[in-house]
N, C-alpha and C positions, 0 to 999 in steps of 0.2 A: 504493500500500500504506500510506503514511503516513496518508492521510485515513481509510482504512477502519479502521486500527488505532485512530485517535483516536476515531472514533464508537463503536467497540466498547467503549472504556474508559468511556463515558458511561452504560453500563448498559442499552443498548438491544439487542434481539435481533431476528433475522428481518427482516420488512418495515420495521420502524422503523430498523434500522441501514442498510438499503439506501437508504431514502428520505433519511435524513440525509446519507449519502455522496454521493448525487446532488446534493442542494442545496448542500453544501459545495463540490463540484466546480464547479458553476455560478458560485458566488460567487468562487472563486479565479480563474476565467477572467475574470470581470468586473473583478476587482481589478487583474489584470496589464495590462488594456487601458484602464484609466481614466487620465486625464491626471494627471501629478504636480503637487502643489501647492507653489508656491515658498516659502510661509511655513513649511514644515515645518522648514527648517534653522534658524529663529529660535526654535523652541520650546525650553523648558528641556530639559536632558539627561534621560536615563532609560534603563531597560533596553531592549535590542534587542527589537523586536517582530516577530512572524511576520505574513505577509500574512493578512488576514481574522481570524485568531485573536488578533492583538494580543499582549498580555502574559498570556494565559490561564494559562500555566504558571508565571509568576513571582508570581502573586497567589493565595493559598490561598482558595478560595471559602468555606471554613468558618471562616476567621480572617483576614478581609480587613484589619482594622486592624493586626494584627501584621505582616502582609506589607508594608503600606505604611510602617509605622514602620521596619522593617528596611531598606527601599529608601531611606527618608529619611536613614538613617545613611550609606548608600553614596553617594547622589547629591546630598545637601544639602537645604536647607529648601524648595526649589522644584524639582520634577521632573515629568516627563511619563510617564504610562503610556497604553497604548492599550486601550480597551474595544472589542474587535473591531477595526473599522476607524476608530474615532473616538478622537481624542486627549483626554486628561483631564489637566489640570495640577493636581498635588497640592501643597497648602500645608502645611508641616510645621513646628510650633514656634510659640511665642507671638508672636514678632516678625513672622514672615511672615503668620500668620493675622490679627493685629491690623492690620498695614499694609494688607492687602487689604480686609478686611471693614469696618474702622472708618475708617482714614485715607483710604482710597480706596473708600469704600462705594458711591458712585455707579457707578464703573467695574465693580465686582464684584457689583452688586446684582441682576443678572438671575437667573432660575431656569432651569437646564438641566433639561429635562423628560426623564427617563429613559424608555426605550421602554415599560416596563410602565405608567407613569403616563400616557403618551401614549395607550396603548391604552384605559386605563380612563376618564380624564377629558377627553381631547382638549383640554387647556389651559384648561378652565373652572374656576371656583371661585377659591380663594385660593392654596393651596399650589403649584399647577402653572401659574399664570398669570404673565403678564409685561406690561410696558408700562402703557398706560392702564387696561386691564382690572384688573390687579393693584392699581394705585393706588386706583382708585375702590372696588373691592369691599373691599379691606383697610380703607380709611378709613371706609367706611360700617359695616363690621363692628365695628371698634373703637368708633366713636361709639355704635352701637346697643347693644352689650353694656354699655358704661358707663351708658347710659340705663336699662338694666334691672338695674343694681347692681354690675357688675364693678368692683372697686376701692373699693366703698363699704360702708357698714355693713349694708345690706340683704343683700348676698351673703355677708357674714360670718355673719349670722344663719342663712342657708340652710345654710351649711357646718356651723354648730353643731348645727342641727336634724338634718341628715343624719348627722352623726357619732353622734348619739344613736340613730338608727335602726340604724346599724351596730353599736353597742354592744349594743343589744337583740337583734339577730340572732345575735350571738356568744354572748350569755348563754343564748339558747335552745338552744345546743349542750350546755349543762349539763356543762361541764368535760370533754367528750369531745374527743379530738384530731381536728383536721381541717385542711384547707388553706384559708386565708382568702382565697385569690385571687379567687374569684367574688364574695364579699361586698364586697371592696375595689373591684372593678370596678363593682358595682351602685352603691355609695356615690358614687364619683367621677363616674360617668356621670350620675347624677341631678342633679349641679350644673349641668353643661352642658345637660342636658335641660330643666331649669327655665328656663334663659335662652333656649334655642332653640325648644322646644316649649311652654313655659309651664306645665309640670307635671312632677312626678316619677313614677316607676314603683314599684310595690310589688315587694319582693324575691321574691314568690311568683308574679309575672306571667310566665307561660310564654313569651309573645311577647318580653318584655324579656330573658329568659334566652337565648332563641335569638339575638337580636341581639348580645348581649354575647359569646356564644360565637363567633359569626362574626367579630366584631371581633378577638377574641383569636387566632383561627386565622389571620386575615389578617396579623396582626403576625408570627406565627411563619413564615408562608410568605414574606412580604416580606423577612424576615431570613435566609432559607435560601439554599442554593446554587443551587436551580433558578431563582430570580428573577435571580440574578446571571448565570446562563447566558442567561436571556431578554433581559436588558439588553444582553448582548454580541451575541446572535444572534436578534433578534426574528422575523425572517422565517422562520428555520428552526423556532424553538420554537412558532410558531403552528400548525405542522403536527403537533406531537408531543403525546402525552398527558403529564400530570404534575401536580404540585401547583398550578402556575400556572392550570390550568383550574378548579380548586376556588376559587382566589382570585377569578377572574372571575365565577364563579357566585355566590359570597358577596356580591360587590359588587352584582351585579344584584338580589339579594334585598334587600339593604340599601336600594338605590335605590327599590325598590317600596314599602318601608315609608315612606321619606321622602316619596314621591309621595302616599301615602295621608294622611300628616300635613298636607301642603300642601293637598290637596283639602279636608280637614276644616276647615282654617283659612279657606279661601276661602268655604266655605258659612256660616261664622259670623263673618266679618270685620266689625268696626265701625271705620271709618276714623278716627274721632275718639278711639278707645280701643284702640290697639295693645297686645296682651298680651305679645308676645315678639318674637324675631328674625324669625320667619316672617311675622307680621303686618306688621312694619315694612318688610320687603322687598317684600311684596305691594303695600303702599301706594306704595312708591317705584316699582315696576313700572308701576302705573297712572298715576302722575304723568309718567312718561317714555315712555308707550306710543307717542307720536307722534314720538319722536326715533329716526331710522333707525339711529343709531350708539350707542344706549343700551346700556350694559353690564348694566342691570337687567332681565335676561331669565330665563326659566324655567331654562335649563341652568346659569347661574351661581348661581341660588338653590339648585338641587339639589346642586351640588357644593360650594358654600360650607357647606351644612349637613353634607354628608358629611365635609368637612375638619374642621369643628368637633366633630362627633360622634366621629370616630375619634381625633383628637388629644386631645380633652377627656376621653376615656374611658381610653385605653390608657397614655399616657405617665406620668401621675401615679399611676395604680393600680399600674403595674409598679414605679415607684420605691418605693411603699409596701411592695410584696412584698419587694423587696430590703432595705428598712429593717428589716422584721420578722426576716428571716433573719439579718442582721448583728447585730441586738441580741440575738437568741437565742444567737448564737455567742459574743458578747462580753457576758456578764451583768454585768460590772463597769461597762460603759458604760450599760447599761440601769438599773442601780442608781443611778448618778449622775443620770440624767434623772429617775427617780422622786423622788429627794431634792429636785431643783430644782422639780419640779411641786408636791410637798408644801409647799415653802417659799413659793412664789409664788402658786400657784392654790388649793391645798388640795383638799378632796374635796367641797365643798358647792356649788361653782359651776362653770360651764363655762369652759374656756380661751378667751381672746380674743386677737386679733392684738396688742393692746397689751402682752400678757404677754411677747411675744417679746423685747422690749428688756431685760426683767429676767431673761431665761433664756439667758445667753450660751452655756452648755454645750450645751443642747438645740439652739440655733440652729447651733452649730458642728457638732454631730453630723449634723443634716439636710443642711447644706452638704457635709460630708465624704461622706455617703452618695451625694449627687449626683455629686460629683467622682470617688469611687472606682468607682462602678458604670459611669460613662461610658456612659449609656443610649443615646445616639445618636452613635456614634463619629465619623461624618462629617457628621452633620446631613443635610439634603437638598442635593443638588448645586447650586452656583451656576453662573452663566454671565457672561462679560464682556459688557457692553452696547455695546462698540465695540472696535476694534483697540486693544490696550493694551500700552504699553511698561512692563515690570515687571522690575526688577532686571537690566536688560540684555537681556531676552528680549522677543520679540513674541508676544503671545497674541491670535489673531484673534477678531474679534467672534463671539459665540455659542459659543465654546469652553467645554466643561465644566470647571468648577473644583471640586475637592474640598478644602474646608478640613478638615483632619484634626483635629477637636476633641480626639481622644484625645491628640494630641501636646502639647496645651495643658494638659489636665486631668491628664496623667501625665508632664509634662515634668520631667526631672531637675534643670533649673536653677531651676525655680519652687517645687518641693516638697521637703521634707526627706526624706520616705519615699514617693515617688510610687506605688509598687506595693503599699503597705500601707494598711489602714484606720487613719487617725490623726486624730481630731478636733482635735488640737493644731495642725493646719495652719491652723485658723481661730480660734485663741486666742492672745492676746499673753502677755507674761510675767506680767501681773497677772490672767490668767484672763478678760479681757474679749474680746468677739467682735471679730475683725478681718477685713476684706474682703480679697480678692485679685483683682488684675486678670486673673489667669489662670483665674478661675472662669467658664466659658462653657458650662454645660450646656444653655442655651437658644439657643446660637449667639450671634452678635453682629452689629451693624450694621443695615442697612436690613431685612434678612430675619430679624431676631431673632423668636422665637416671640411671636405677639401675645397669647397667653394666659399669659405669664410671671407677671404679678402674681397672677392667679387660681391658678395652679399652686403658687406659693409659699405663698399663704394656705391652700390645701387641704392641702399637706404638713404645715404646722405644726399646723393645727387637728385634722386627722384623727389624726395620730400622737400628739400630746399628749393628746387625748381617750382614745385607746386605752390609752396608758400610765398615764393617771390611773385607769383602771378595771381594767387587767390586767397580769399578768406574762407575758411570752412565754417558754414553756419548750418546747424541742424534744422530739420523741418519741425521736429517735436521740441518740447522744452528740454534744454540741455541737461537738466536735473534728472530727466527720465531716461537718458542714455545709459544703458546697462553695459558696463565694461567688464563683466564677468563672462566666461565662455558659455556658449549655448550647448556645446558638446566638448567633453574633455576625455581624451583617450590617448591615442598616438600623438595627437596634436590638440591644442586648445583652439576651437573654432569660434570666431566672434559672431555676435548678432549681425543682422543685415539692416542698415539704416539708409535713408535717403538724406542728401545734403544739398544745400545751395553752395555753389562755388562762385563767390562774388569776386569779380575782377578788381584788382587793386590799381 
């Protein structure tokens, strides 16, 4: 009766409930007959877990980070939860996260591939790979993106040009209120598209619109409770309908688009004149085609592009969405940035990266936006690369490790007002910008986001260009703007509001 009641609470009726009941029963029988693992007693402490279900009832699927933060208060900075029948060691607080990811980065530098990503990418590409594959593809990707301008003046100019396209698109709305989210995704995505595909897309391109909408939908699904259920019970969820099926279909459609782009590049490839990331990878594939163990194969190209396209589109554009909402809610902050822009940049030229050093308040606001919104509360899961002794516990090789970035970005010992938006967190007593070792929105250590420098440039140039040209004014009363996430999972997804963009 317990199992049948459980599946009924998941919102399934009729045949769906019966099927899930049967599958859970089979899994329970298998669990009780499997050999016990001697290392379990050396794992960090944590809440008691049920067979098969793990800590399903102690972790709120709609507010995972809050549940983990609360468990950290009870069990300490290193504790264990069970994702179904798999243990996950949670690192909570600045000291524990720093010790693991930075001081012992090699031991904690593996990637634990969640079942949903295993189903999707099968460990190909950058984000979900490990070992020699990850090292080679990441090293090649960083080198190639730098060759095509990442971190250099040329990519800064692309950002400046794209920011002007964004301004023009907003001006064409002629002071009518609208949600800027789609335009922000177009603009940010075009930067990574120029590096990977060698070109940008027009904002009126219907194919581009479809791709961007699919990426946005995927982020929402990945951050929702159904995917958390999938990661706990993949065998069961594969048999059931739900949003995860839409995710898989969207990814299949995105892969088809990428395959078409790769084929087009193959047909026009000139080995002596690579145009972009795809050309460079294709050339590397041909150079290593006779190596039986080469990692430069079609599937790694396909998924490296998917990783870059997804991360390069969604994370920065979502941060900009949050920034506009926060600045509309706090007009006094917006006014101070306007004053700094007027003083340093003026209205006759485009903002540059060099301006950032002369604009400490603007820089502080951007950093505080990233800290406050806590976009990726847990980042992507890590794994230990060998059996690891850590703070008196034994973590077996391959065990999932969840570095709770929220506990660093919102830690009470590191920040004066951790739960409030406060740019003074990044300003000293003289009003100069100050760094913080607890600023980890891009994670830390060996698995830190490879696009960090590009994202930082995009955030500064896009936001300052928008504020150079517009005042953000909400349609509703600014006090009613809710700057807490509407969905919190893999990412914290903001509410969707309309704004007036009033020309300055």
